[in-house]
PLY file of the C-alpha trace (Angstrom):
ply
format ascii 1.0
element vertex 459
property float x
property float y
property float z
element edge 458
property int vertex1
property int vertex2
end_header
0.02 -0.21 -0.34
1.44 3.48 -0.89
-0.10 6.27 0.38
0.56 10.21 -0.91
0.57 13.09 1.73
0.18 16.03 -0.64
0.49 20.01 0.04
1.45 20.09 3.83
4.92 21.36 5.37
7.19 19.30 6.51
8.15 20.30 10.21
11.22 18.76 11.81
13.74 19.51 14.60
15.88 21.63 11.89
13.43 22.62 9.04
10.52 23.67 7.46
9.99 23.12 4.07
7.11 22.83 1.69
6.90 18.51 0.29
4.56 15.87 -0.39
5.73 12.59 1.48
5.20 9.19 0.18
4.37 6.34 2.14
5.33 2.96 0.63
4.38 0.01 2.95
5.98 0.99 6.34
8.45 3.33 5.66
9.16 6.93 3.77
10.51 6.46 -0.01
10.20 9.67 -1.34
10.24 13.39 -0.55
9.52 16.09 -3.33
7.27 18.99 -4.64
4.16 18.15 -6.73
4.43 14.35 -6.51
2.12 12.75 -8.82
-0.86 11.07 -7.38
-0.54 8.02 -9.69
2.31 6.96 -7.28
-0.19 5.95 -4.50
-3.10 4.12 -3.83
-4.38 6.94 -1.35
-4.03 9.82 -1.31
-4.07 12.10 2.15
-4.40 15.86 1.67
-2.30 17.94 4.38
-3.06 21.11 2.84
-2.69 23.83 5.82
-0.96 21.43 8.26
2.47 19.90 9.03
3.53 17.11 8.46
5.66 15.87 11.50
7.81 12.96 12.93
5.14 11.17 15.35
5.76 11.47 18.69
7.67 9.63 20.89
6.75 9.61 24.80
9.67 8.03 26.65
8.45 8.07 30.29
4.50 6.01 30.54
3.04 3.53 33.23
0.19 1.59 32.06
-1.51 -1.44 33.64
1.24 -0.78 36.78
0.81 -1.53 40.46
0.98 1.04 42.86
0.09 0.98 46.46
-2.34 -1.66 46.50
-4.73 -0.87 43.41
-3.54 -0.65 38.93
-3.46 2.31 36.72
-6.61 2.59 35.24
-5.14 2.67 31.64
-3.89 -0.44 29.83
-2.31 -1.20 27.26
-4.71 -0.90 24.50
-6.84 2.16 26.20
-3.58 4.43 27.17
-1.93 3.98 23.38
-5.47 4.65 21.87
-4.94 7.83 23.29
-1.55 7.83 22.35
-2.73 7.45 19.01
-5.37 10.71 19.36
-2.71 12.84 20.27
-0.02 12.58 17.93
2.12 9.89 19.58
3.19 6.91 17.21
5.74 5.17 20.18
6.64 4.93 23.53
8.74 3.46 26.06
7.09 2.29 29.16
8.56 0.68 32.35
8.61 -2.87 32.81
9.43 -3.91 36.77
11.78 -6.14 38.12
9.91 -7.16 41.64
12.20 -8.13 44.63
13.67 -11.09 44.29
12.90 -11.26 40.87
15.43 -11.61 37.86
15.55 -8.73 35.27
14.22 -11.07 32.40
10.88 -12.19 34.60
10.60 -8.25 35.19
10.24 -8.08 31.74
8.52 -11.15 30.33
6.16 -9.71 32.53
5.52 -6.29 30.87
5.68 -8.38 27.27
2.69 -10.22 28.49
0.69 -7.08 29.68
1.63 -5.06 26.04
2.12 -7.54 23.35
-0.83 -7.64 21.01
-2.81 -4.92 22.79
-0.86 -1.55 21.65
-2.31 1.17 19.01
1.19 2.11 18.65
5.01 1.13 18.63
6.24 0.28 22.08
9.67 -0.36 23.71
10.75 -0.59 27.40
12.45 0.97 29.73
13.69 -1.74 33.14
13.03 -0.64 36.32
16.00 -2.23 39.00
14.75 -2.91 42.22
17.12 -5.49 43.20
20.69 -4.86 41.93
22.86 -7.72 43.02
24.98 -10.20 42.04
22.61 -12.40 39.53
20.75 -9.52 38.18
24.08 -6.92 37.24
25.14 -9.61 34.50
21.56 -9.58 33.57
21.56 -5.84 32.44
24.09 -7.07 28.85
21.36 -9.71 28.27
18.44 -6.65 28.23
20.52 -4.81 26.16
20.80 -7.94 23.66
16.55 -7.70 23.85
16.17 -4.13 23.25
16.02 -2.93 26.38
18.90 -0.43 26.91
17.59 1.72 29.54
17.36 0.73 33.52
15.68 2.74 35.59
16.54 3.46 39.62
14.98 5.04 42.40
16.63 7.23 45.52
13.03 7.46 46.38
10.33 5.28 47.80
12.62 3.72 50.51
11.28 -0.40 50.97
9.87 -0.40 47.76
11.65 0.83 45.02
14.84 2.43 46.73
17.85 1.64 45.43
21.02 2.48 48.06
24.13 4.77 46.25
26.57 1.54 46.00
23.58 -0.34 44.34
23.01 2.52 42.04
26.71 3.17 41.09
27.75 -0.87 40.29
24.31 -0.62 38.53
25.94 2.48 36.31
29.35 1.24 35.83
27.72 -1.93 34.28
25.27 0.48 32.20
28.53 1.63 30.85
29.63 -2.16 30.10
27.29 -3.27 28.06
25.83 0.20 26.25
23.19 0.73 28.33
21.51 3.89 29.97
20.77 4.37 33.35
17.85 6.80 34.26
17.51 8.25 37.92
14.09 9.49 40.04
15.87 11.69 41.94
14.20 12.49 45.27
15.73 12.15 49.06
13.47 9.39 50.20
14.35 8.76 53.36
14.10 12.47 54.19
11.01 12.70 52.75
9.70 9.69 54.32
10.67 11.68 57.78
8.35 14.98 56.72
5.54 12.80 55.60
5.23 11.28 59.03
5.56 14.57 60.39
2.93 16.12 58.96
0.29 13.24 59.65
1.51 13.08 62.74
-0.01 16.78 62.84
-2.99 16.38 61.78
-2.21 17.37 58.05
-3.76 15.06 55.49
-4.50 17.03 52.38
-3.65 16.46 49.27
-1.57 20.03 49.41
1.04 17.92 51.87
2.20 15.70 49.51
4.30 18.54 47.80
4.81 20.31 51.16
6.92 17.52 52.26
8.89 16.63 49.20
10.11 20.34 48.66
12.52 21.12 45.86
15.77 20.92 47.93
15.31 17.31 48.64
15.17 16.82 44.52
17.87 18.96 43.76
20.01 17.33 45.93
19.84 13.35 44.79
19.89 14.96 41.09
23.70 16.41 42.25
25.02 13.51 43.98
23.23 11.20 40.75
25.43 13.40 38.49
28.35 12.90 41.00
28.33 8.86 40.82
27.64 9.14 36.83
30.71 11.23 36.68
32.79 8.43 38.43
31.25 5.89 36.51
32.06 7.39 33.07
28.47 7.18 31.86
25.65 8.99 30.28
22.75 9.95 32.82
19.42 10.57 32.09
17.23 12.53 34.68
13.44 11.81 34.78
10.58 13.93 35.12
12.73 17.33 36.55
10.14 19.66 37.94
12.18 23.12 39.62
15.28 24.84 39.31
16.71 23.25 42.25
17.44 20.04 40.51
17.95 22.28 36.67
20.71 23.97 38.21
22.73 20.77 38.84
22.04 19.62 35.28
22.88 22.95 33.66
26.36 23.10 35.48
27.06 19.17 34.97
26.14 20.00 31.14
28.29 23.01 31.10
31.17 21.39 32.39
30.84 18.47 29.39
29.33 15.95 31.16
26.81 13.57 29.52
23.76 14.26 31.28
20.11 14.96 29.97
16.81 15.37 31.66
13.52 15.64 30.69
10.55 17.60 32.08
6.73 16.85 31.56
3.89 19.00 30.80
1.95 18.94 34.34
5.13 21.10 35.29
4.83 23.54 32.42
1.21 24.15 33.16
0.30 23.23 36.90
1.27 24.39 39.52
1.27 24.39 43.71
-2.15 26.15 43.30
-3.92 23.20 41.72
-2.90 20.70 44.06
-4.19 22.86 46.87
-7.52 23.60 45.56
-10.53 22.31 48.45
-12.87 19.90 48.80
-10.18 16.75 47.73
-10.04 18.23 44.15
-5.89 18.62 44.58
-5.81 14.85 44.39
-6.01 14.48 40.91
-2.45 16.77 40.55
-0.84 14.19 43.38
2.36 13.22 41.40
5.51 12.39 41.82
7.97 15.17 42.57
4.77 17.20 43.24
3.64 20.12 41.79
5.96 23.19 42.34
5.48 27.08 42.97
4.48 28.66 39.87
7.91 30.49 39.27
9.91 27.11 38.43
7.54 26.89 35.37
9.47 29.74 33.58
13.04 28.22 34.60
11.87 25.02 32.88
10.80 26.77 29.85
14.09 28.20 29.41
15.68 24.83 30.21
13.88 23.66 26.84
14.52 26.78 24.88
18.53 26.58 25.80
18.67 22.58 25.52
19.50 22.13 29.09
15.94 19.97 29.37
16.07 17.48 26.12
12.90 16.03 26.44
9.00 16.53 27.26
7.67 13.29 28.24
4.06 12.34 30.34
4.78 10.15 33.12
1.49 9.02 32.01
0.29 6.88 35.21
-3.37 7.50 35.26
-5.84 6.39 38.35
-9.39 6.92 38.40
-11.04 9.50 41.27
-12.17 5.90 43.45
-8.56 5.11 43.08
-7.26 9.05 44.18
-9.83 8.86 46.72
-8.17 6.16 48.65
-6.11 8.98 50.34
-8.78 10.79 51.11
-7.91 10.45 54.80
-4.53 10.48 54.21
-2.08 12.18 51.39
0.49 9.62 51.74
-2.33 7.12 50.39
-3.23 8.80 47.13
-1.79 6.98 44.25
0.67 9.33 42.80
0.38 10.16 39.14
-1.71 11.91 36.72
-2.91 11.05 33.33
-1.27 13.12 30.01
-0.35 10.68 27.25
-3.13 11.76 24.89
-2.52 15.70 25.70
1.00 16.07 25.75
1.36 17.33 21.98
-2.02 19.35 22.52
-0.32 21.55 25.61
2.96 21.94 24.79
2.02 22.79 21.31
-0.32 25.57 22.90
1.59 26.63 25.93
4.94 26.66 24.36
4.86 27.19 20.58
1.64 29.68 20.32
2.92 31.19 23.86
6.19 31.99 22.37
8.05 29.80 24.60
9.80 27.23 21.98
9.60 27.55 17.96
7.77 24.81 16.04
11.12 23.50 15.45
11.88 22.72 19.08
8.37 21.20 19.61
9.60 18.36 17.04
13.17 18.14 18.81
11.63 17.85 22.27
8.59 15.60 21.56
10.11 13.36 19.01
13.53 14.12 17.77
15.55 13.95 20.78
13.81 11.56 22.52
14.72 8.88 19.45
18.20 10.03 19.28
18.60 9.53 23.45
17.25 5.85 23.80
18.04 4.22 20.70
15.58 4.33 17.86
16.93 7.08 15.75
16.87 7.29 12.65
14.11 4.50 12.19
11.82 6.89 14.74
12.00 10.98 15.25
12.54 12.38 11.30
10.41 12.44 8.32
13.07 11.06 6.04
13.64 8.34 3.66
13.90 5.31 5.15
12.08 6.39 8.68
9.07 4.60 9.43
6.13 6.07 8.46
5.27 7.33 11.95
3.36 10.80 10.90
0.95 13.49 12.41
-0.43 15.52 10.32
-0.75 18.70 13.03
-3.30 21.25 11.82
-2.23 24.26 13.67
-5.91 25.48 13.08
-7.87 22.48 14.54
-9.25 23.42 17.72
-9.64 21.09 20.68
-11.38 21.22 24.06
-9.78 18.82 26.18
-12.09 16.85 28.55
-12.75 13.63 30.23
-16.06 12.66 28.27
-14.20 12.93 24.90
-10.36 11.48 25.39
-9.55 8.19 24.24
-8.35 7.20 27.70
-9.92 5.11 30.32
-9.15 7.22 33.37
-12.13 9.18 34.44
-11.14 12.16 34.55
-9.10 14.94 33.22
-6.51 17.61 34.74
-7.16 20.18 31.98
-10.93 19.74 32.17
-12.06 22.52 29.56
-8.82 23.61 28.46
-8.83 24.80 24.55
-6.30 23.94 22.32
-6.16 25.46 18.81
-4.19 22.60 17.31
-4.29 19.00 16.98
-3.51 16.10 15.11
-5.66 15.70 11.39
-4.61 12.39 10.18
-1.54 9.81 12.49
0.20 7.14 10.69
1.71 4.34 12.48
4.55 2.79 10.19
2.42 3.78 7.12
-0.90 2.30 8.87
-3.69 4.87 9.40
-4.66 5.19 12.84
-6.20 8.22 13.20
-8.55 10.12 10.19
-9.90 13.16 10.07
-9.11 13.45 13.93
-11.35 10.00 14.24
-9.73 7.04 15.82
-9.36 4.44 12.90
-6.83 2.14 14.23
-7.18 -1.30 16.78
-5.24 -3.08 19.18
-2.14 -4.67 17.70
-1.66 -1.97 15.11
1.52 -1.58 17.51
5.05 -3.28 17.54
7.53 -3.64 20.04
10.54 -1.79 18.97
13.64 -3.28 19.45
16.41 -0.53 20.73
20.05 -0.25 19.77
22.59 0.21 22.42
23.04 3.75 24.27
25.28 5.87 22.19
25.96 9.10 23.21
0 1
1 2
2 3
3 4
4 5
5 6
6 7
7 8
8 9
9 10
10 11
11 12
12 13
13 14
14 15
15 16
16 17
17 18
18 19
19 20
20 21
21 22
22 23
23 24
24 25
25 26
26 27
27 28
28 29
29 30
30 31
31 32
32 33
33 34
34 35
35 36
36 37
37 38
38 39
39 40
40 41
41 42
42 43
43 44
44 45
45 46
46 47
47 48
48 49
49 50
50 51
51 52
52 53
53 54
54 55
55 56
56 57
57 58
58 59
59 60
60 61
61 62
62 63
63 64
64 65
65 66
66 67
67 68
68 69
69 70
70 71
71 72
72 73
73 74
74 75
75 76
76 77
77 78
78 79
79 80
80 81
81 82
82 83
83 84
84 85
85 86
86 87
87 88
88 89
89 90
90 91
91 92
92 93
93 94
94 95
95 96
96 97
97 98
98 99
99 100
100 101
101 102
102 103
103 104
104 105
105 106
106 107
107 108
108 109
109 110
110 111
111 112
112 113
113 114
114 115
115 116
116 117
117 118
118 119
119 120
120 121
121 122
122 123
123 124
124 125
125 126
126 127
127 128
128 129
129 130
130 131
131 132
132 133
133 134
134 135
135 136
136 137
137 138
138 139
139 140
140 141
141 142
142 143
143 144
144 145
145 146
146 147
147 148
148 149
149 150
150 151
151 152
152 153
153 154
154 155
155 156
156 157
157 158
158 159
159 160
160 161
161 162
162 163
163 164
164 165
165 166
166 167
167 168
168 169
169 170
170 171
171 172
172 173
173 174
174 175
175 176
176 177
177 178
178 179
179 180
180 181
181 182
182 183
183 184
184 185
185 186
186 187
187 188
188 189
189 190
190 191
191 192
192 193
193 194
194 195
195 196
196 197
197 198
198 199
199 200
200 201
201 202
202 203
203 204
204 205
205 206
206 207
207 208
208 209
209 210
210 211
211 212
212 213
213 214
214 215
215 216
216 217
217 218
218 219
219 220
220 221
221 222
222 223
223 224
224 225
225 226
226 227
227 228
228 229
229 230
230 231
231 232
232 233
233 234
234 235
235 236
236 237
237 238
238 239
239 240
240 241
241 242
242 243
243 244
244 245
245 246
246 247
247 248
248 249
249 250
250 251
251 252
252 253
253 254
254 255
255 256
256 257
257 258
258 259
259 260
260 261
261 262
262 263
263 264
264 265
265 266
266 267
267 268
268 269
269 270
270 271
271 272
272 273
273 274
274 275
275 276
276 277
277 278
278 279
279 280
280 281
281 282
282 283
283 284
284 285
285 286
286 287
287 288
288 289
289 290
290 291
291 292
292 293
293 294
294 295
295 296
296 297
297 298
298 299
299 300
300 301
301 302
302 303
303 304
304 305
305 306
306 307
307 308
308 309
309 310
310 311
311 312
312 313
313 314
314 315
315 316
316 317
317 318
318 319
319 320
320 321
321 322
322 323
323 324
324 325
325 326
326 327
327 328
328 329
329 330
330 331
331 332
332 333
333 334
334 335
335 336
336 337
337 338
338 339
339 340
340 341
341 342
342 343
343 344
344 345
345 346
346 347
347 348
348 349
349 350
350 351
351 352
352 353
353 354
354 355
355 356
356 357
357 358
358 359
359 360
360 361
361 362
362 363
363 364
364 365
365 366
366 367
367 368
368 369
369 370
370 371
371 372
372 373
373 374
374 375
375 376
376 377
377 378
378 379
379 380
380 381
381 382
382 383
383 384
384 385
385 386
386 387
387 388
388 389
389 390
390 391
391 392
392 393
393 394
394 395
395 396
396 397
397 398
398 399
399 400
400 401
401 402
402 403
403 404
404 405
405 406
406 407
407 408
408 409
409 410
410 411
411 412
412 413
413 414
414 415
415 416
416 417
417 418
418 419
419 420
420 421
421 422
422 423
423 424
424 425
425 426
426 427
427 428
428 429
429 430
430 431
431 432
432 433
433 434
434 435
435 436
436 437
437 438
438 439
439 440
440 441
441 442
442 443
443 444
444 445
445 446
446 447
447 448
448 449
449 450
450 451
451 452
452 453
453 454
454 455
455 456
456 457
457 458
């Protein structure tokens, strides 16, 4: 099947130009002006729209157990939402439970995802048990296309690893072509602040943020940078929220260290004001790290402009309101996470491009091209180029859309951005040449997505 996408303006991380795009099967086969319709079996009109590489969300949690419950979105509903929002590939976190091998954790997530995804998918591997048996396994993971590993300085007794374990994992990752990603919060100190807040009767959602101050994100960010420098490996900081952490990333990159970081839409457009809403409304905004005071947003946008932050992902981790209500009597029991896989591209265009914080080319860079390059998916993903996978979004800058839980494709029953109007949205979306969104309506099915075996990390 050959598809000709005509009349659009190709928008990449570096260039903007008018061109038709010919898709042959699963890949892009030709770029050029006024390509003949006789070359194709079908023609898609992109007049007035941008033709961009499909979004890549490198931080999601689908069908994930947490705090005695499981996320509302599974791999079918979550990836349906991804497609509707213009995301054509994502990387989810497989979890090695304590006492398990890495392979057991990966196999569990393959069973959850395989055959159920509407868009292409890959995995990181969360290591909760770093020991003499699991360290050698890291090489096997990379061989299987899982070339990044996540470790936590937070959640003692559940996910947290101590510094010696993290340092060992960093050195092993460097040996096998892997990348270590870090959730940087000082978990032991946070636990003390949480216990003290609850003892004082401070149970409202806002105390989730007040017991996780920015300094307790900045400190472990710096500590992990020091360990990575000593281990001589690149480091990726997930969901960075505040100036305290960003300053350490900036200083490290200024010294020439291979340190990378992402932020998320919720930290760019929401704030402590939201988690402080009365009548338990603030529970909708409970995620970790937490909402910050609004002034941090300006620092994050500057970081995106200056390439101190390289990626915008979502940390999509959705819980229904009934699940959030588990913490009505204690903020410490509210499941941490917010939905975002469907709204990432909308929000970043509206609050980044339309408001002049970033350029359209930078939008493509942080939502697609940089994630692909950092995580071993480029040049098949993240590019509009001959030979690349035909993961293509016809992005209409005039197609208005109102975000709402009543109409979104995700299964979760609320939106943190309910009623927000955005000025642009996908007109058509293709995953390896298969049209999964047509004229703004879902046209795909579970199984359209395929596991993507990522290359070893070469940064």
